[in-house]
N, C-alpha and C positions, 0 to 999 in steps of 0.2 A: 249786678244791680246794688246800688247804694241804698242803705236803709234810710238815710235822711234825703229829703227832697227840697228843703228850705221853703217850701210853699205855705208852711204854717207859721212862719216866723213873725207875722203881723196879727196873729190871734184868730186866724180864719182857717177853716179846713173844708174840704169837699165831701159831700154825701155821694152815695152811689147815684150817679145820674149827672154829676157835674155841678150841682148847686153849691155855691159857697156860702158858708154860714159861720158865725162866730163860734168859737170853741166852747162857749158857755151855753150855746143853743140847747134847748130841752131834748131834741133828738140826739145830740151828742152826749149829754148827761145820761140819757136812757141807755144808749148801748155802751157807754163807758162804764156804767154801774154793772151792767151784765159782764163786761169784761173783768171787772174787779171780782164779781161773784165767781166767775170761772177760775180765777186765780186762787181764791180760797178753797174751791172744790179740789184743785190740784194739790193744795196743802193737805187736805184731808185724805186724798188718795196716797200721799207720801207716808201716812202714819201706818202703824201696825193694826190693820183692820182686816177682815175677812176678804179673801180673794174675790168673792162674789160681789161684794160691796165695791171693791176697787174697780172691777170691770163695769159695774152698772154706773158708777161715777164717771168713768170714761165716756160711756154713752151719753150722759148728761152734758158732759163738756162739749161733745159734738153738737148736741142739741142747742146749747148756748151759743155756739158759733152760728148756727142757722138762725136763731132768734136775733142775735146781734146783727147779722146781715140784713134781716127784715127791717130792723130799726134803723140801720145806717143808710137805707135807700130813700131817696126822695120819691114819694108815691106818685107825684105828677110828672117826673121827668125820667126816672130810671126805666130803661129798656132792657136792662141786664136780667137774664134769668137767674133768679135767686131761689135756693132751696127753701121749702117751707116745712113748717111742722105739721104733723098728722095727728088725727084723733088718737091713734095708737100709741103716740108718744106720751100723751097725757094719761091713757089708760095704763101704760107701763109703770108710771109713778104710782098710780092708784093701787095697782096690783103689788108692787113692792111694798107699799105701806100695809096692805092688808096681810101680806105674808109676815112682815116683821111684827105686826100687832098680835098675831097668833102666838108668839113667844114672850109677849110683854105683859107685865101685870096690868090690871085695869088702872086707867088713869083717874085718880081721885083728887089730886091737888095740882096746882100750877108747879111747874118745874123751873127752878132757878138755873141759870147757866153755871157750869163748873162740874167738877168731879175728877177730870183729868184734862190734859191739853187737847186731845182728839175730840172729846165731847164739847170743850169751849170752842174749838174751830167749827164744829157743826153749828153751834148756836150763832157765832159771828157770821158764818155763810148764811144762815137763815135770816138774820137782820139785814144783811146786804141784799139778799133776795127779795125781802119785803120793800126795801127802798127801791129796787129796780121796778117792782110791781107798781108802786105808787107813782114812780116817774112815768112809766108806760101808760097808766091810766090818765095821768095828767096830759101826756102827749096825745092820747086818743081823744081828749076833749078839743084839741087844736087841730089835729091832723089825722091821717089815716093810719091806724095801727091794726094789724091783724089780730082779731079777737083771741086766736089761739095762743098769742104771745102772752097776754095777760092771764089767761087760764093756766098756761104752763107754769108761769112764774108763781101764781098762787099755789098750785099743787106742789111745786118743787120746795117752797118754804115749809109746807106740811111734811114733806118727805124729809127734809133736813132735820126737823124736829124729832121725827120718828127715828131717824138714823142715830141721832144723839142718844135717844133712849135705848135703842138696840145695842149700841156700843157699850153703854153703861151696863146693860144686862149681860152682854158677852164677857165683860171684864170683871164681872161681879162687883161693880161700883154702885154703892146705894145712890138713888136719885136724890138730887138736892131739892127736896120739897119746900115749897113756901107755905109756912104755916103762920097766918096772921097773928098779931099780938092782941086782937080784939077779944 
């Protein structure tokens, strides 16, 4: 099987279900941003972090493929069985954050991205996740989007922020606190 199909050479692509849309379509932007997020999470996994965190991030990558499939499907025409997110997927993110927060100092300031490369990657992934969430919310105003997609992305951005704090704590790197000049 060849990786190229030549069917997108004129700026259109197909959704799951066969509908052809321009490559700038909001649905394409939505799942494309989820794909970008998944790549950044792969980059975080490649860093020197705890094995548990690497394993959990691999599970997140799997969920992002599920989520991307949901966004890539034409809700009116797709007859393909697509895996879906479960309430337990969202609860798993919440549980991980709760566990990490037991080890972290109380959050009293806004945290600026930085401290080391891995922490910065977490913050970049968090920002891409927030963009994916905004796009999914926008898409939901125009079309059908599973509510769990939006909820998962919302929790995932919180998880990535918490993971950045945990990595700083694990590596004994002081948090880059924002202290206003006022």
